[in-house]
C-alpha angles and dihedrals in degrees: 000000000000090000093064116092109232134188116218115271121242117289130065094252089070095045113113091229091055093044088054091048092053095041093051100039094107097042087046090058094047091051091054092050099054112119094248094055093042088057091046093051089053094054089249095122114132128209089251094055094044093049092049091050094048092055091051090048089051091057094044094049093045090059095040096050094041088057095044089050094051093047098039091124097049110115093238096044101039096070093055097037107120106152095159090053105034114022111123103180097091091047092052090051089054091051094047092049092050092054101038107021133238095320095051088127089073092052099055120105126151136196128259092263089061092050090049091052093048091047090056090051091052093045096051090042089058099036110019113021088171087075093058085076088069097050094043091049098051095041102043099037090046091051089052091049117034092009091072091058091043090054090058095046090050093052094050097040094052096034093239117174124226110332095319107135095007104074090119091071094051124092106187090173093058112074095181118023093196094052092044094050085052093054091044092052089046093051093045091047088057092060110117110230134165115237089257093050088049091054091049091053090051092051089046092054089053090050090050088058091047091053091053091051091051091049093050089047095050092048093049090050092048093048091046092054087050096049090046097048096047098040100048103046104003113198096000091059089044090054096049093043088054090067090065093041095110095045099048125060091187092051092044089056089045089053091048091056092047095049091051090052085064098045110032113067094216089055121238149086108219131221 
């Protein structure tokens, strides 16, 4: 029976989009309640936090969109493949160039959680393209929903003018986010999956949220280490920490942030 490809029966409770929403409810709440996102929602986002987040998003979307492009003709990917409307990579590149200048690529570094996320995307893109549906859905529809609000919060909190630095939140190819989300869900619900494949997609959607939670937590920890080191003892702490630079990836990242604070007018090394 599992070998038979089936479309969902009538009723929203059997739609793949509704099943993903139900399966990820708890993880979604946890993701929204990480310290980094709580600060963000309160309008307490700093340039350091935002730049660090942009760099991780760049790495994540580079992996996701590479794999979607490579598998665009796959029967599970083709229905939800909307590069002109949804692709985020170019927008992220614009934002990173705004904050770090032309040579921003040399400034990007990311924590271990981001690498684990991107490695998973590469792995499923190669071996299980069906599962890309889960990651595309949780990322893109999240961007079209809460991302719009976060864009306004970012602009106000950081005092950014126009759309400079917030291109990530803009979808010029989508005239109506609500109507587009309805179209996207409809196309996704039309994908033919066996029951086993459907369960795998639901499990992968939960993993997608868990990966995001780990990224948020990693970034917050790294930023906390940096802020503590540079606020308590200033240059003395920075100097003593430097002796452990080559041995500790976390401290290496923290120093990177601190160094950028002194060299970049806006204020942050991003990861």
